[in-house]
N, C-alpha and C positions, 0 to 999 in steps of 0.2 A: 403379393408383396411387391412394392416398387423396387425393381432391380435394374440398374442402369449400367451399360457399357460406356466407357469413354476412352478415346485414343486406342481402341482395340483391346482394352483390359476389361474383363468381366468378373464380377464378384464370384467367389467360390463358396458354396454352401453345401456341405455334405448332407446326405440323406438323413443322417443321425442327429442333425441339429434342427432347431426351430427358430424361425424368424417371423414375428408377428406381421400380419398383413399391412399394418400402418407404418412399420419401420421402413427406412430407406437405406439401401446399400448402393454405393456408386463406385465403379471402377476397381482399383487395386485393393480389394477387400478379400481377406482369406480367413475363413472360419474353420476351426477344428471340429472334431466330432463332439456331439453332446452339448453344443453351445446353445444358450438361450439368448435371443435378442428381443426385447420387449417393445410394447407399443410406442410409436413416435420416436424411437431411437434413430439417430442419423449417423451412419458410418460412411464418411466421405473419403474415398481413396482417389480423389481427383488431383491431389498434389503429391502426398506421400502414401506409402503402403500402410494399410490397417490390418493388423493380425490379432485374432482372438483365438487362443489355443484351447485344446480339448477341455471340456467340462466347465468353461468359464461362463459367466452371465453378464449381459449388458442390459440393464433394466430400463424402464420407461423414461423417455425424454432425455436419455444420455446423448452426448455428442462426442464422436471420435474424429479427429482431423489432425493434420500436421502440415508443416512447410514443405516445399518441393524437396524431394530426396530424403525426407525424414520419416522414419517408421514410427508408428504409434502401436504399442504392443501390450496385450494383456496375456500374461503367461497362464499355464494350466491352473484350473480351479480358481481363477481370479473372480472377484465378486464386485461388480460396479453398481452402486446404489442409484436410486432414482435421481435423475437430473444432473448427474455428475458430468463434468467436461474433462476430457483427456485430449491434450494437444501435444503431439510429438514427444510423448513420454513412454516409459516402460513400467508396467505394473508387475511385480514379481509373482512367482508361483504362490497360490493360496493366499494372496493378499486381498484385503477388502478396502474399497474406496466408498466412504459414506455418502449419504444423500447430499446433492448440491455441492460437493467438493470440486475444486478446480485444480488440475495438475498440468503444468505447462512445460514448454519445450526443454528437452534434455534432462528432465527430472527422472529419477529412478526410485521406485518404492521397493524396498527389500521384501523378500519372500516372508510369508506368514505375518505381515504387518497389517495394522488397521489404521486407515486414515479417517479421522472423525468427520462427521457431517459438517458441511460448509467450510471445511479447511481450505486454505490456499497454499499449494506447494509451488514455490517459485522456480524459475528457470534454473536448470543445471543442479538442483538440489539432489543430494544422494542420501536417502533415508535408510537406516539400518534395518536388518531383518528382525522379526519377532518383537516389534515395538508398536506402541500406541503413538500416533502422530496427529497432533491437533493444532489449531490456531491459524492466524493470518498475520504474518507468514507462519507456516506450519513448522513445528519442532517435534522431534521425537522426545517424549517426556518420560517414558518408562517401558520396561519390558512387559510383554503381555503374560498373563497367567495361563496355566494349562486350561483352566475353565473357560477363559475368553477364547482361546484357540479352538477348543472343542465346540463352543457356541458358533463361531464363525464357520467351522467345517460343516456343522449340521445345517446351518442356513444355506450354504452353498449346495449341499446335498439336496435340499428341498427344491432348489431351482433346477438341478439336474433331473429330478423326478418330474418337475413341471414341463420339461421338454416333452416327455411322453404323454403327460396329461393333456397338453395342448394338441399334440398330434392326433390323439385318440378322441377327445371330447369337445374341443373348442370349435365352435362354428357360429356364424352370424345368424341371429334370429330376430323376430319381432318381439317387443316387450309384452309381458303379461299386463293386464289392466288392473289386477288386484292380486294380493298375496294368496297363494293356494293354501288350503288347509293342510296342516302337518308339514309345512315346508322344512326340509332338512337343512342342516348346517354343514359346512365343509369341515372335515376332520384332519387334524395334523398331530404330529408328535408332540407330546406334552412339553418337551424341552424347548420348543419353539415359541410357546406362548409367553407373553410378557409376565414378569413376576406378579404384577398387580392383578392379573386375570387368573392366577393359579389358585 
């Protein structure tokens, strides 16, 4: 994995966490335990500090950055979807940021909230806990149901398990030239499958 020191600051990656080999970590980046950082994610601690706390996940193609002196923080069990951009913001404990969402400087997402895919959360916005947040500019539109919170928690748990799966079984290989007979499928908890596939 490309890990870079700058101005004497080296990223911190506990042994219990997993960073994909194509992700890039630069400078003042501090990961907690059990963190997953996916392919092509960019965590740039070359201006402000980047903090990803225990059990959180930063998925493929995400960007975390901030202005000088500004922290960008994902609290415990935060779930940052594919292609999201976090710039100088704070994502509360157990919150989910949907795919391609953008959250910028000074914004705070309350704990247990879900930011919808492609939402734009403007600078200095303070979003409440336990809410669904959607739109551009984003607004908190309603309180999340217990079922939605349970779904989010289960999805995050799968990424926490993925840390160990990657550490134990993920390795670079040459591709097969054809599908082998009896090729198995990956198996997951039934609750994670989309309703249309159940």
